[in-house]
C-alpha positions as CSV (number, residue, x, y, z in Angstrom):
1,M,-0.1,0.0,0.2
2,R,2.7,2.5,0.8
3,V,4.3,2.0,-2.8
4,I,0.8,2.6,-4.1
5,A,0.4,5.7,-2.3
6,L,4.1,7.1,-3.0
7,L,3.3,6.4,-7.1
8,V,-0.3,8.3,-6.6
9,M,1.7,11.2,-4.8
10,A,4.5,11.2,-7.6
11,V,2.4,11.5,-10.2
12,A,0.1,13.6,-8.7
13,L,3.3,16.1,-8.0
14,F,4.2,16.0,-11.7
15,A,1.1,16.6,-13.1
16,S,1.3,20.1,-11.2
17,I,4.4,21.2,-12.6
18,Q,3.6,24.2,-15.1
19,V,6.5,24.4,-18.0
20,H,5.9,27.2,-20.5
21,G,6.4,27.4,-24.3
22,Q,6.7,23.5,-25.1
23,G,7.1,22.4,-28.6
24,A,9.7,22.6,-31.1
25,A,8.1,25.9,-32.4
26,A,8.5,29.0,-30.3
27,P,5.1,29.9,-28.4
28,S,2.6,32.2,-29.9
29,S,2.8,36.2,-29.0
30,S,0.0,35.5,-26.3
31,T,2.4,33.1,-24.5
32,A,4.5,34.8,-21.6
33,W,7.8,33.3,-21.4
34,G,8.7,33.1,-17.7
35,P,10.0,31.1,-15.1
36,L,9.7,27.3,-15.1
37,Q,8.3,25.7,-11.7
38,L,9.6,22.2,-11.3
39,L,9.9,20.1,-8.2
40,D,8.8,23.2,-5.8
41,R,11.9,25.0,-7.2
42,E,11.6,28.1,-9.8
43,I,14.2,28.6,-12.4
44,P,13.9,32.2,-13.9
45,A,14.1,32.8,-17.4
46,G,17.7,33.1,-18.4
47,Q,19.0,31.0,-15.4
48,K,19.8,27.6,-14.5
49,R,19.6,25.3,-11.4
50,K,21.0,22.3,-9.8
51,F,18.8,21.2,-7.0
52,R,18.3,17.7,-4.9
53,Y,15.2,15.5,-6.4
54,Q,13.8,13.4,-3.3
55,L,9.8,13.1,-3.5
56,T,9.9,11.6,0.2
57,Q,11.5,10.4,3.3
58,T,10.4,7.0,3.3
59,F,12.8,3.9,2.6
60,E,11.2,3.2,-0.9
61,G,11.2,6.9,-1.7
62,S,14.8,7.3,-0.6
63,F,15.9,5.5,-3.9
64,L,14.8,8.7,-5.9
65,D,18.0,10.9,-4.2
66,T,19.3,12.1,-7.2
67,V,20.1,15.3,-8.7
68,V,18.0,17.2,-11.5
69,F,19.8,20.1,-13.6
70,V,17.6,22.8,-15.2
71,A,18.3,25.7,-17.7
72,R,15.8,27.8,-18.5
73,G,16.6,30.2,-21.7
74,A,16.2,33.8,-21.8
75,K,14.1,33.2,-25.0
76,P,11.3,30.6,-26.1
77,G,11.8,27.6,-27.3
78,P,12.0,23.9,-27.5
79,T,12.9,21.4,-24.3
80,L,15.5,19.3,-24.6
81,C,15.8,16.5,-22.1
82,L,19.1,14.3,-21.2
83,T,18.9,11.3,-19.3
84,A,22.3,9.4,-18.3
85,L,22.9,6.4,-15.4
86,I,19.4,4.7,-16.3
87,H,22.3,2.0,-15.9
88,G,24.2,2.9,-12.8
89,D,27.7,1.5,-14.3
90,E,27.8,3.4,-17.5
91,R,29.5,6.9,-16.0
92,N,30.6,8.5,-19.3
93,G,26.7,9.6,-19.5
94,F,26.9,11.7,-16.5
95,E,30.0,13.6,-17.6
96,I,28.4,14.3,-21.0
97,V,25.3,15.8,-19.0
98,R,27.6,17.7,-16.5
99,E,29.9,19.2,-19.0
100,S,27.3,20.4,-21.4
101,F,25.2,22.0,-18.5
102,A,28.1,23.4,-17.2
103,R,29.5,25.0,-20.7
104,L,25.8,26.4,-21.4
105,D,25.0,30.0,-20.9
106,P,21.0,30.2,-20.2
107,A,20.9,34.1,-21.1
108,R,21.9,32.6,-24.7
109,L,19.5,29.7,-24.5
110,S,16.2,29.7,-26.6
111,G,14.0,26.9,-24.7
112,T,14.5,24.8,-21.7
113,L,17.2,22.1,-20.6
114,I,15.8,19.5,-18.1
115,A,18.5,16.4,-17.2
116,V,18.7,13.9,-15.0
117,P,22.6,12.9,-14.8
118,A,21.9,9.8,-12.3
119,A,18.7,8.3,-12.9
120,N,20.1,5.2,-10.9
121,A,21.7,7.2,-8.2
122,N,22.1,4.0,-5.8
123,G,23.8,2.1,-8.9
124,F,26.3,5.2,-9.8
125,R,27.5,5.2,-6.0
126,T,27.7,1.3,-5.9
127,G,29.1,0.6,-9.7
128,S,25.7,-1.5,-10.1
129,R,24.2,-1.7,-13.5
130,Y,20.8,-2.6,-11.9
131,M,18.3,-1.1,-9.5
132,P,18.5,-2.3,-5.7
133,D,16.0,-4.8,-6.3
134,R,18.3,-6.2,-9.1
135,R,16.1,-5.4,-11.9
136,D,16.9,-3.5,-15.2
137,L,15.4,0.1,-15.2
138,N,15.6,0.4,-18.6
139,R,13.2,-2.6,-19.0
140,A,10.4,-1.2,-16.5
141,F,9.2,1.8,-18.4
142,P,6.6,3.6,-18.3
143,G,6.5,2.3,-15.0
144,K,3.6,0.1,-13.2
145,A,1.7,1.3,-9.9
146,G,1.7,-1.0,-7.0
147,S,4.6,-3.0,-8.2
148,D,8.3,-3.3,-7.6
149,N,10.4,-0.2,-6.6
150,T,12.3,-0.1,-10.2
151,A,9.0,0.3,-11.8
152,L,7.8,2.7,-9.0
153,I,11.0,5.1,-10.2
154,A,10.2,4.5,-13.4
155,G,7.0,5.6,-13.2
156,I,7.8,9.0,-11.6
157,L,10.3,9.3,-14.2
158,Y,8.5,8.7,-17.5
159,S,5.4,10.9,-15.9
160,T,7.6,14.1,-16.2
161,L,9.5,13.3,-19.3
162,S,7.1,12.4,-21.4
163,E,5.0,15.4,-20.2
164,H,7.5,18.2,-20.7
165,C,10.0,16.8,-23.4
166,D,10.2,18.0,-26.8
167,A,13.2,15.4,-27.8
168,L,15.2,13.6,-25.8
169,I,19.0,12.3,-25.6
170,D,19.5,9.0,-23.5
171,L,23.3,8.4,-23.0
172,H,24.5,5.0,-22.5
173,T,27.8,3.0,-22.8
174,G,28.9,-0.8,-23.2
175,S,28.1,-3.3,-20.6
176,F,29.6,-6.2,-18.7
177,D,33.3,-5.6,-20.0
178,R,32.4,-4.4,-24.0
179,A,33.4,-1.0,-25.1
180,N,30.8,0.5,-27.8
181,L,32.2,2.6,-30.9
182,P,30.8,6.3,-30.2
183,Q,27.4,5.4,-31.7
184,V,23.4,6.6,-32.1
185,R,20.6,4.5,-32.1
186,V,17.3,5.2,-33.6
187,D,14.2,4.2,-35.1
188,L,15.0,4.6,-38.8
189,A,10.9,4.9,-40.0
190,N,10.9,7.9,-38.0
191,A,12.1,11.5,-39.6
192,K,12.4,13.5,-36.8
193,A,14.5,11.2,-34.7
194,L,16.7,10.1,-37.5
195,E,17.4,13.9,-38.0
196,L,18.2,14.3,-34.4
197,A,21.0,10.8,-34.7
198,R,22.1,12.6,-38.0
199,R,22.4,15.9,-36.2
200,F,24.5,14.3,-33.5
201,G,27.0,13.6,-35.7
202,A,28.1,10.1,-34.2
203,T,30.8,7.9,-35.8
204,V,27.9,5.5,-36.9
205,V,23.9,5.4,-36.7
206,L,22.1,2.1,-35.9
207,G,18.5,1.3,-36.5
208,G,15.6,0.1,-34.2
209,A,13.0,0.5,-32.4
210,G,14.9,-0.7,-29.4
211,P,13.4,-3.0,-26.9
212,K,9.7,-2.8,-24.8
213,G,10.1,-0.9,-22.0
214,S,13.2,0.9,-22.8
215,L,13.3,4.6,-21.6
216,R,14.0,5.6,-25.9
217,R,11.1,3.3,-27.1
218,E,8.4,4.2,-24.6
219,M,9.1,8.0,-25.1
220,M,8.7,7.5,-29.0
221,D,5.5,5.6,-28.6
222,A,4.5,8.7,-26.7
223,G,5.2,10.9,-29.8
224,I,8.9,12.3,-28.5
225,P,12.0,11.9,-30.7
226,S,14.7,10.5,-29.1
227,I,17.6,8.8,-29.7
228,I,20.5,6.8,-27.6
229,Y,24.3,7.4,-27.3
230,E,26.3,4.7,-26.6
231,A,29.8,5.2,-26.2
232,G,33.0,3.7,-24.4
233,L,33.1,1.2,-21.6
234,P,31.1,0.9,-18.4
235,L,32.8,1.8,-14.7
236,R,34.9,4.6,-16.0
237,F,35.1,8.1,-17.2
238,E,36.5,8.2,-20.9
239,P,37.5,11.9,-21.9
240,M,37.2,11.3,-25.9
241,E,33.7,9.5,-25.9
242,I,32.2,12.0,-23.0
243,E,33.4,15.2,-25.5
244,H,32.0,13.3,-28.3
245,G,29.1,13.4,-26.6
246,V,29.0,16.8,-25.6
247,Q,29.8,18.0,-28.7
248,G,26.9,16.0,-29.8
249,V,24.2,17.2,-27.5
250,R,25.5,21.0,-28.5
251,N,24.9,19.8,-32.2
252,I,21.2,19.0,-31.3
253,M,20.7,22.1,-29.3
254,I,21.9,24.4,-32.6
255,G,19.5,21.9,-34.8
256,L,16.9,22.6,-32.6
257,G,17.2,26.5,-32.6
258,M,18.1,26.2,-29.1
259,S,21.9,27.5,-29.4
260,N,23.6,29.5,-32.0
261,G,27.2,28.3,-33.8
262,Q,28.7,25.9,-36.2
263,A,27.6,22.3,-35.5
264,T,30.0,19.5,-36.7
265,A,29.1,17.5,-40.0
266,P,26.0,15.1,-39.8
267,T,26.4,11.6,-39.7
268,P,26.7,10.6,-43.7
269,E,24.3,8.1,-45.2
270,A,26.9,5.7,-45.8
271,R,27.1,5.1,-41.9
272,I,23.9,4.6,-41.2
273,F,23.2,0.9,-40.8
274,S,20.0,-0.9,-40.3
275,R,20.9,-4.1,-38.3
276,A,23.4,-5.6,-36.0
277,N,24.7,-8.9,-34.8
278,W,26.7,-9.9,-31.9
279,V,28.9,-12.6,-32.9
280,R,29.1,-15.1,-30.2
281,V,31.3,-17.6,-28.5
282,P,30.7,-21.1,-30.5
283,L,29.9,-24.3,-28.5
284,G,32.9,-25.9,-26.9
285,N,35.2,-22.7,-27.6
286,G,35.6,-21.2,-24.4
287,G,39.1,-19.6,-23.0
288,V,40.9,-16.7,-23.4
289,F,39.8,-14.1,-25.6
290,Y,41.8,-11.4,-27.1
291,P,40.4,-9.4,-30.4
292,V,42.2,-9.2,-34.1
293,R,40.2,-6.1,-34.9
294,K,39.4,-2.8,-33.4
295,L,36.4,-0.9,-33.0
296,G,35.3,1.2,-36.1
297,D,37.0,-1.8,-38.4
298,S,35.5,-2.9,-41.8
299,V,35.0,-6.7,-42.0
300,R,34.3,-8.9,-44.8
301,K,32.4,-12.4,-44.6
302,G,35.1,-14.3,-43.1
303,D,37.4,-11.8,-42.0
304,F,39.2,-13.4,-38.6
305,I,37.9,-11.0,-35.9
306,A,38.5,-12.7,-32.5
307,R,41.4,-15.3,-31.3
308,I,40.4,-17.9,-28.3
309,F,42.8,-19.9,-26.7
310,D,42.3,-22.8,-24.6
311,P,44.6,-22.5,-21.4
312,F,44.5,-26.1,-20.8
313,T,45.5,-27.3,-24.1
314,D,46.6,-24.3,-25.8
315,E,44.3,-25.0,-28.7
316,R,43.8,-21.9,-30.9
317,F,40.4,-21.1,-32.2
318,D,40.0,-18.3,-34.9
319,L,36.7,-16.7,-35.2
320,P,35.2,-15.5,-38.6
321,S,33.0,-12.9,-39.5
322,P,29.2,-14.1,-40.3
323,L,28.7,-11.4,-42.5
324,E,30.3,-7.8,-43.9
325,G,29.6,-4.7,-42.0
326,Q,31.5,-2.2,-39.3
327,I,32.3,-3.3,-35.9
328,I,30.7,-1.0,-33.5
329,G,31.0,-3.4,-30.2
330,M,33.7,-5.4,-28.7
331,A,34.5,-7.0,-25.7
332,V,38.0,-6.6,-23.9
333,P,40.2,-9.3,-23.6
334,Q,38.7,-11.9,-21.3
335,I,38.0,-15.1,-20.2
336,V,34.8,-16.3,-22.4
337,F,32.3,-18.8,-22.5
338,S,30.5,-20.5,-25.0
339,G,27.5,-18.0,-26.2
340,Y,29.1,-15.0,-24.9
341,A,28.9,-12.1,-27.2
342,L,32.4,-10.9,-28.3
343,V,32.2,-8.7,-31.3
344,H,29.2,-6.4,-32.7
345,V,29.0,-6.2,-36.2
346,A,26.8,-3.6,-38.0
347,S,25.5,-4.2,-41.3
348,A,23.0,-3.2,-44.2
349,P,23.8,0.3,-44.9
350,V,20.5,2.7,-45.1
351,S,21.1,2.6,-49.2
352,E,21.0,-0.9,-49.0
353,A,17.8,-1.1,-47.0
354,R,15.5,1.3,-48.7
355,A,12.5,0.5,-46.6
356,F,13.7,1.8,-43.3
357,R,14.5,5.3,-44.9
358,P,11.6,7.5,-43.7
359,E,9.8,9.5,-46.4
């Protein structure tokens, strides 16, 4: 009963939030552009704030103890939302949000930036990918009343993001000792989302709707263009991947008319792929894994992409690529077992998959 009551209170709180001037277009002249009221705080136009976000002092509510960054522009415009650390071990995203916010001058901003840099704050502190109840927050959206702690938090986040965001960038890294080439994931069938992905300027863009229950997919289902930026390894801060992400956020803000400046070149069509497959350890070939290719390498079908040694017999197994494409993800050298995902290969460029191209 306490969980149900908490969720009802959270939804009621977010329903009362007043945000003026939403939408990609500037509000009409009859709509005044003024301060933003958010979580009992007021953010005046032309200013930015960081404040603690904790809904209640109860045991369940304590896991909402994160921070919110808000910048209210001096001029009207759209609202861009950033989320990071939905998986608590994916730390690059936190720094992308922090750096993007630090460099932002609200006096020159048109619109609003709302950021939740540590959605899974407990996981950020402990290095855990999952929530305290051992569930994946990025499979729990849009949340569910009267359910587990993860669904409770997902519902609170989703209620405000889906109501107030005009576009969303969700920030991630690789998982479980795997690194991701800087990439954007997007539903290629949605023209607005694809335009966000291209403007971001990632090394590659990978198509796909995303798994059900993920924030990106649920926001897209709510009609809000959303993308994921994936880059680097978990459990560390990587300056190059972070800087690439900061530049991508800036590119999108320029594209939305929120900021002035010169954006980097958009991702070319030739680097947009419609699918990707993980190449896994074949049955009976576990052992010590070493890559023989690098992130970003192009491979042909049959090219060797990994090498596995059996440490007991010294027998070597060379793993060929089953398809042609580009390596966008890879495990670090480690002990691996049958079925373990080693190398992620993107394939089918959009020029060869016109059905995925929006009108």
